[in-house]
C-alpha positions as CSV (number, residue, x, y, z in Angstrom):
1,M,58.1,21.0,3.5
2,H,59.7,17.7,4.9
3,R,61.6,17.0,1.1
4,A,63.2,20.4,2.6
5,Q,63.4,19.4,6.1
6,G,65.2,16.2,4.2
7,S,67.7,18.5,1.8
8,L,68.8,20.3,5.1
9,G,69.6,17.2,7.3
10,R,71.7,15.5,4.4
11,R,73.6,19.1,3.6
12,L,74.6,19.3,7.1
13,L,75.6,15.6,7.2
14,V,77.8,15.7,3.9
15,L,79.1,19.2,5.2
16,T,79.7,17.4,8.6
17,V,82.2,14.7,7.1
18,L,83.7,17.3,4.8
19,F,84.7,19.6,7.1
20,V,85.9,16.4,9.7
21,M,88.0,15.1,6.8
22,L,89.2,18.8,5.7
23,A,90.6,19.3,9.9
24,E,92.1,15.5,9.9
25,I,94.0,16.5,6.5
26,M,95.4,19.5,8.4
27,I,96.4,17.6,10.9
28,F,97.7,14.7,8.4
29,L,100.5,16.7,7.2
30,P,102.0,17.5,10.2
31,S,101.5,14.3,11.6
32,A,103.5,12.8,8.4
33,A,106.1,15.2,9.0
34,A,106.8,14.3,12.9
35,F,106.7,10.7,12.1
36,R,109.5,11.5,9.4
37,S,111.6,13.0,11.8
38,N,110.6,10.3,13.8
39,W,111.9,7.7,11.5
40,L,114.9,9.6,10.8
41,Q,115.9,10.2,14.5
42,S,115.5,6.4,15.1
43,R,118.0,5.4,11.9
44,V,120.3,8.1,13.3
45,Q,120.4,6.4,16.9
46,A,120.8,2.8,15.6
47,A,124.0,4.2,13.8
48,R,125.2,5.7,16.4
49,L,124.9,2.3,18.3
50,A,126.5,0.4,15.1
51,A,129.1,2.7,15.4
52,I,129.6,2.2,19.5
53,A,129.6,-1.6,18.2
54,V,132.7,-1.4,15.9
55,E,134.5,0.9,18.1
56,V,134.9,-1.2,20.8
57,A,136.3,-4.3,18.5
58,P,139.8,-5.0,18.2
59,D,141.3,-2.6,16.0
60,M,138.0,-0.9,15.2
61,K,137.4,-3.7,12.6
62,V,134.6,-6.0,11.8
63,S,134.0,-9.0,9.2
64,D,132.1,-8.2,6.9
65,E,129.3,-10.2,8.0
66,I,128.8,-8.5,11.1
67,A,128.6,-5.0,9.1
68,M,126.5,-6.3,6.8
69,R,124.1,-7.5,10.2
70,L,124.8,-4.3,12.0
71,L,123.5,-2.2,9.1
72,S,120.6,-4.3,8.4
73,T,119.7,-4.1,11.9
74,A,119.9,-0.4,12.2
75,G,118.3,-0.4,8.9
76,I,121.4,2.1,7.3
77,K,123.5,1.6,4.4
78,A,126.2,3.4,5.8
79,V,127.6,5.6,8.9
80,R,131.0,7.5,9.0
81,M,131.9,10.0,12.0
82,E,133.9,13.6,11.6
83,R,135.7,14.4,14.7
84,D,138.2,17.2,14.8
85,G,137.6,18.0,11.1
86,V,138.8,14.3,10.3
87,T,136.0,12.2,8.7
88,E,136.4,8.5,9.2
89,M,134.4,6.0,7.8
90,I,132.7,3.2,10.3
91,L,130.6,1.2,8.3
92,R,129.6,0.5,4.6
93,A,127.3,-1.8,2.7
94,P,128.7,-2.3,-0.6
95,S,128.6,0.8,-2.8
96,Q,125.7,1.3,-4.9
97,S,125.1,3.5,-7.8
98,M,122.6,5.9,-6.3
99,P,121.8,9.8,-6.0
100,Y,121.1,11.0,-2.3
101,G,119.8,14.4,-0.7
102,T,120.8,15.7,2.3
103,V,118.6,16.0,5.5
104,D,120.7,18.4,8.1
105,M,119.3,17.1,12.0
106,R,121.0,19.8,13.1
107,N,118.8,22.7,12.4
108,P,114.9,21.2,12.3
109,S,112.1,23.3,10.5
110,T,108.8,22.0,10.7
111,R,107.9,24.4,7.1
112,R,111.3,22.3,5.8
113,A,109.8,18.8,7.0
114,I,106.5,19.0,5.5
115,I,107.6,19.9,2.3
116,D,110.2,17.3,2.3
117,T,107.6,14.7,3.1
118,C,105.1,15.8,0.5
119,D,108.3,15.2,-1.8
120,T,109.0,11.8,-0.5
121,L,105.2,10.7,-0.5
122,F,103.8,12.0,-3.8
123,M,107.3,12.7,-5.8
124,P,109.3,9.5,-4.8
125,K,112.8,9.1,-6.2
126,E,115.3,6.3,-6.2
127,R,118.1,7.9,-4.1
128,F,119.6,8.1,-0.8
129,L,119.0,10.2,2.0
130,R,122.4,11.8,3.9
131,I,121.5,12.5,7.2
132,L,123.5,15.0,9.4
133,D,123.3,15.4,13.1
134,T,125.8,15.4,16.5
135,V,127.2,12.4,18.1
136,S,125.5,13.6,21.3
137,P,123.5,16.7,22.4
138,N,126.5,18.6,24.0
139,S,129.6,17.1,21.1
140,T,130.3,19.0,17.9
141,D,131.4,15.6,16.4
142,V,129.2,14.8,13.6
143,I,127.4,11.4,12.5
144,D,126.7,11.2,8.9
145,V,124.2,8.6,8.1
146,L,123.1,7.0,4.9
147,V,119.6,5.8,4.4
148,S,117.6,4.5,1.4
149,E,114.7,6.8,0.8
150,S,112.7,3.9,-0.6
151,D,112.3,2.5,3.4
152,L,111.3,5.9,4.4
153,R,108.7,5.8,1.7
154,D,106.7,2.9,2.3
155,E,107.0,3.4,6.1
156,L,104.9,6.7,5.5
157,I,102.4,4.8,3.1
158,V,102.1,2.7,5.9
159,F,101.4,5.3,8.6
160,S,99.2,7.6,5.5
161,I,96.8,4.3,5.4
162,R,96.2,3.7,8.8
163,T,96.0,7.3,9.4
164,L,93.3,7.3,6.9
165,I,91.9,4.5,8.3
166,F,91.7,5.7,12.0
167,S,90.5,9.2,10.5
168,A,87.4,8.1,8.6
169,I,86.4,5.9,12.0
170,I,86.7,9.4,13.4
171,S,84.8,11.4,10.8
172,I,81.8,9.0,10.8
173,I,81.5,8.9,14.3
174,S,82.0,12.8,14.9
175,A,80.1,13.6,12.1
176,A,76.6,11.3,13.6
177,L,77.4,12.9,16.6
178,I,77.6,16.7,15.3
179,Y,75.0,15.9,12.7
180,G,72.4,14.5,15.5
181,A,73.3,17.4,17.7
182,L,72.7,19.7,14.7
183,I,69.1,17.8,14.4
184,F,68.1,18.2,18.0
185,V,69.3,21.6,18.5
186,F,68.5,23.4,15.1
187,V,66.3,21.6,12.3
188,R,63.8,19.9,14.8
189,P,63.0,23.7,16.1
190,M,63.2,25.1,12.5
191,R,60.7,22.3,11.6
192,D,58.5,23.1,14.4
193,L,58.7,26.6,13.5
194,S,57.6,25.9,10.1
195,L,54.9,23.8,10.7
196,A,53.8,26.3,12.9
197,M,53.5,28.5,10.2
198,A,51.8,26.7,7.9
199,R,49.0,25.4,10.9
200,F,48.6,29.4,10.9
201,Q,48.5,29.7,7.4
202,K,45.7,27.4,7.1
203,K,43.7,28.4,10.0
204,P,44.7,32.1,11.4
205,E,41.3,32.2,13.3
206,D,42.0,29.2,15.3
207,P,43.7,30.1,18.6
208,Q,45.3,26.6,18.6
209,S,47.6,27.6,15.7
210,V,49.3,29.6,17.5
211,I,53.1,28.7,18.3
212,T,53.4,28.1,21.9
213,P,57.2,29.1,23.1
214,S,59.5,26.8,24.4
215,G,61.2,29.0,26.4
216,R,64.8,28.7,25.0
217,R,66.7,31.3,25.8
218,D,68.7,31.5,22.5
219,E,68.0,32.8,18.9
220,I,65.7,30.2,18.2
221,G,63.8,30.8,21.0
222,R,63.5,34.5,20.8
223,A,62.6,33.8,16.8
224,E,59.3,31.6,18.6
225,E,58.4,34.5,20.8
226,D,58.3,36.9,18.4
227,L,56.3,34.4,15.8
228,A,53.7,33.9,18.9
229,K,53.7,37.6,19.1
230,M,53.5,38.3,15.2
231,Q,50.5,35.3,14.8
232,T,48.8,37.0,17.7
233,E,48.8,40.4,16.8
234,I,47.7,39.3,13.0
235,R,44.3,37.3,14.6
236,A,44.0,40.8,16.5
237,A,44.0,42.3,13.4
238,L,41.8,39.9,11.3
239,G,39.5,39.9,14.1
240,H,39.4,43.6,13.7
241,K,39.2,43.5,10.0
242,N,36.0,40.8,10.3
243,R,34.3,43.4,12.5
244,L,34.8,46.1,10.6
245,A,33.7,44.0,7.0
246,A,30.5,43.0,8.9
247,L,29.5,46.5,10.5
248,G,29.8,47.8,6.9
249,E,27.7,45.2,5.5
250,A,25.1,45.6,8.1
251,V,25.0,49.1,7.5
252,A,24.7,48.8,3.7
253,K,21.8,47.0,4.0
254,I,20.3,49.6,6.2
255,N,21.3,52.8,4.4
256,H,18.0,52.5,1.9
257,D,15.6,51.9,5.0
258,L,17.4,54.5,7.3
259,R,17.6,57.0,5.2
260,N,13.8,56.8,4.5
261,I,13.5,57.3,8.3
262,L,15.7,60.1,8.5
263,T,13.8,62.3,5.4
264,S,10.6,61.6,7.1
265,A,12.0,62.8,10.2
266,Q,13.7,65.7,8.5
267,L,10.5,66.9,7.0
268,V,8.6,66.9,10.5
269,S,11.7,68.7,11.9
270,D,11.9,71.4,9.0
271,R,7.9,71.7,9.9
272,L,8.8,72.4,13.8
273,A,11.6,74.7,13.4
274,T,8.9,76.8,11.3
275,S,6.4,76.7,14.4
276,D,5.1,79.8,15.5
277,D,5.9,78.5,19.0
278,P,9.3,79.9,20.4
279,K,10.0,76.9,22.4
280,V,8.3,74.4,19.8
281,R,10.9,75.9,16.9
282,T,14.0,75.3,19.5
283,M,13.1,72.0,19.9
284,G,12.8,72.0,16.2
285,E,16.1,73.3,15.2
286,R,17.6,70.9,18.4
287,L,15.9,68.0,16.1
288,V,17.0,69.1,13.1
289,R,21.1,69.2,14.1
290,A,20.4,65.8,15.5
291,I,19.3,64.1,12.7
292,D,21.8,66.0,10.5
293,R,24.4,64.7,12.9
294,G,22.5,61.6,12.4
295,V,23.0,61.6,8.3
296,A,26.7,62.7,8.6
297,L,27.9,59.9,10.7
298,C,25.8,57.8,8.4
299,Q,27.3,59.0,5.5
300,S,30.8,59.0,6.6
301,T,30.7,55.6,8.1
302,L,29.4,54.1,4.7
303,R,31.4,56.5,3.1
304,Y,34.9,54.7,4.8
305,G,33.1,51.5,4.6
306,K,33.9,51.4,0.4
307,A,36.5,49.3,-1.0
308,E,38.2,52.6,-2.3
309,E,37.7,56.2,-2.8
310,N,37.1,57.7,-6.2
311,T,40.6,58.8,-8.3
312,P,41.2,62.4,-7.2
313,Q,40.3,65.0,-10.2
314,K,42.7,67.4,-9.1
315,Q,42.9,70.5,-10.3
316,N,43.9,74.3,-9.3
317,I,42.2,75.2,-6.6
318,T,42.3,78.4,-4.0
319,L,43.1,76.9,-0.6
320,S,41.9,80.6,1.6
321,N,38.4,79.8,0.3
322,V,38.2,76.5,1.0
323,L,38.9,77.2,4.8
324,E,36.2,79.4,5.0
325,D,34.0,77.1,3.9
326,A,34.9,74.6,6.0
327,M,35.2,76.5,8.9
328,H,31.5,78.1,8.3
329,D,30.3,74.4,8.0
330,A,32.0,73.0,11.0
331,C,30.9,76.0,13.6
332,S,27.0,76.6,14.8
333,E,25.5,79.4,14.9
334,Q,25.7,79.9,18.7
335,S,29.6,78.8,18.0
336,S,32.2,81.5,19.7
337,I,34.8,80.0,17.9
338,F,37.1,82.7,16.2
339,F,38.8,81.4,13.0
340,D,42.3,83.6,12.0
341,N,42.8,82.3,8.2
342,G,46.0,83.2,7.6
343,V,46.5,81.9,4.5
344,S,46.8,84.2,1.1
345,N,44.6,84.2,-1.1
346,S,47.3,83.6,-3.6
347,V,48.0,79.9,-2.1
348,Q,46.8,77.3,-4.4
349,V,47.1,73.3,-4.2
350,S,46.5,70.7,-6.8
351,A,43.3,68.8,-5.2
352,D,39.7,67.3,-5.9
353,P,37.5,69.9,-5.0
354,D,35.1,67.5,-2.9
355,Q,37.7,65.5,-1.0
356,L,40.0,68.6,-0.3
357,Y,36.6,69.7,1.1
358,R,36.0,66.9,3.0
359,I,39.5,67.0,4.4
360,V,39.6,70.3,5.7
361,L,36.3,69.8,7.3
362,N,37.0,66.9,9.1
363,L,40.4,68.8,10.4
364,M,38.2,71.7,11.5
365,R,35.1,69.9,12.9
366,N,38.2,67.7,15.0
367,A,39.7,71.2,16.4
368,V,36.1,72.5,16.9
369,Q,35.3,69.9,18.8
370,A,38.4,70.0,21.0
371,M,37.4,73.3,22.3
372,D,33.6,73.1,22.7
373,D,32.6,75.9,20.5
374,K,34.9,78.7,22.1
375,G,38.2,79.4,21.5
376,T,40.6,80.0,18.5
377,I,41.8,78.4,15.1
378,T,44.8,79.7,13.2
379,A,45.5,78.3,9.2
380,K,49.3,78.8,8.3
381,A,50.2,77.5,5.0
382,D,54.1,77.1,4.2
383,I,55.1,77.4,0.3
384,R,57.9,74.3,-0.4
385,E,59.5,73.5,-3.3
386,H,56.9,71.3,-4.2
387,S,54.0,71.4,-2.0
388,I,51.9,72.8,0.4
389,A,52.3,72.3,3.9
390,L,49.1,73.5,5.7
391,T,48.9,74.1,9.3
392,L,45.8,74.2,11.1
393,A,46.2,74.9,15.4
394,D,43.6,75.0,18.2
395,T,43.4,76.4,21.6
396,G,41.8,72.9,22.9
397,N,43.0,71.2,26.1
398,G,45.0,68.4,23.4
399,I,44.9,65.0,22.8
400,P,45.2,62.3,25.5
401,E,48.2,60.2,25.9
402,A,46.0,57.4,25.0
403,L,44.9,58.0,21.9
404,R,47.9,59.4,19.9
405,E,49.5,56.3,19.2
406,H,45.7,55.2,17.1
407,L,45.1,58.7,16.4
408,F,44.6,58.1,12.5
409,K,43.0,54.4,13.0
410,P,39.1,54.5,12.2
411,F,36.8,53.6,15.2
412,S,39.7,53.5,17.9
413,A,40.7,57.3,18.4
414,S,37.6,59.7,19.2
415,T,37.9,61.6,21.9
416,R,33.8,61.8,22.2
417,K,31.5,59.6,23.6
418,D,29.5,59.4,20.4
419,G,32.6,59.7,17.8
420,S,32.9,57.3,15.5
421,G,36.9,57.9,15.0
422,L,36.5,58.5,11.4
423,G,37.6,61.9,10.5
424,L,41.1,61.5,11.1
425,A,41.5,58.1,9.2
426,I,39.4,59.7,6.1
427,A,41.3,62.4,6.2
428,R,44.7,61.1,5.9
429,E,43.4,58.4,3.5
430,L,42.0,61.5,0.8
431,A,45.3,63.2,1.6
432,R,47.4,60.1,1.0
433,A,45.7,59.4,-2.3
434,H,46.8,63.0,-3.6
435,G,50.4,62.4,-3.0
436,G,50.6,64.1,1.0
437,D,49.4,63.5,4.3
438,V,48.2,64.6,7.4
439,S,50.0,64.2,10.6
440,L,50.4,65.7,14.4
441,V,52.6,68.3,14.8
442,R,52.1,68.4,18.5
443,T,49.9,68.6,21.3
444,G,49.3,69.6,24.8
445,N,47.3,71.6,27.2
446,S,47.8,74.8,25.0
447,G,46.2,73.3,22.1
448,T,46.6,70.8,19.1
449,V,48.8,71.6,15.6
450,F,47.5,69.2,12.7
451,E,49.8,69.7,9.5
452,L,48.3,68.5,6.1
453,V,50.7,68.6,2.9
454,L,49.2,69.3,-0.7
455,P,50.8,69.2,-4.0
456,K,51.2,72.6,-4.9
457,A,49.4,73.8,-8.0
458,K,50.4,73.5,-11.5
459,S,51.4,76.2,-13.5
460,N,49.3,77.0,-16.5
461,A,52.2,78.4,-18.4
């Protein structure tokens, strides 16, 4: 983790230096072109002064010594004037056989100046430069100045070295400042996030391992808040799972003794249910039903607590028959619930018989309990391309809003005080094992509708 942080810091430092140097390089070429233009302008200005000095001399003539001093002081090789179409040589050094290039200062171009600057620096030629410019801003007279390009190149090299040193100093200072800012603003918070995740990974059950957001209002602050929220939710989920695991272990340990107790109680209750005394017989029947519910609840809890359900042993099953059997077992003999089975006997699904019965029985019991033993349950089947969608609608009072979000979570969505909240969770788990699903279609004061989707029966052809 620390090595990764160091690597990120080094990369930031290198990238910062590179980007600053790149910016300096992009600035250097226009700066060098401007320096070249100023150098040429200074030579033209010096040539104007030299020309004035010659013009005020008697007969516009000076000695060779003075001419050479004027040319040397101006840093030029020759100067001539063009007035009214007539060209007149003002000053000239001894002739030298060397080619020359022309620079017209009357029509400046930044692009052309940059190209010529690069040409002077990187492709030097032993030549003169002929500079053309006006004598004065409002004049049409032209001054023609001849200079050595090597002098210009020497000045450009000095300027470039000075600029490079200055740029390097600026780059180092800027890189250090930017690097420090990046470390403080980004790298350090990212390191804290990484450390917080590592602490939580080692001890997710420790409340101290949950990150404390710094209160920043940027993306890193939001990441800290989201991480804290996620860690809190994971801790809650782990605690819930640990409680479920402890519950499953406890129930598994007492299962054998509990079944023996319930078996003995069933024997006694069966005798009471056959008693000649009507009151005793009624109490015995109630006791039988209560014990049966206790056995069913224990079996459901144990069944859900298994690591996994058995792989479905699929076969073609007539859905209508399963609905009738499940409805008969879900309702008590005193029930006034009417079952409207709208599923045709020709509708078949591919499912495990026992698991399909458990799915439908859980949905039926859910509907029966919602109606308090009175009302109507309606079953309909929608035949799709590869599946059968069974809808079971009851006429109960609907599911409370607070329970809908956790409807299919075990132990958290029962509408009855004595309910386990396992029925719908088991039904969905079994349905998904078949490649289908159980979902809530709608619920309200007029009733609730669930949908069970299962694969269609395979053709025997």
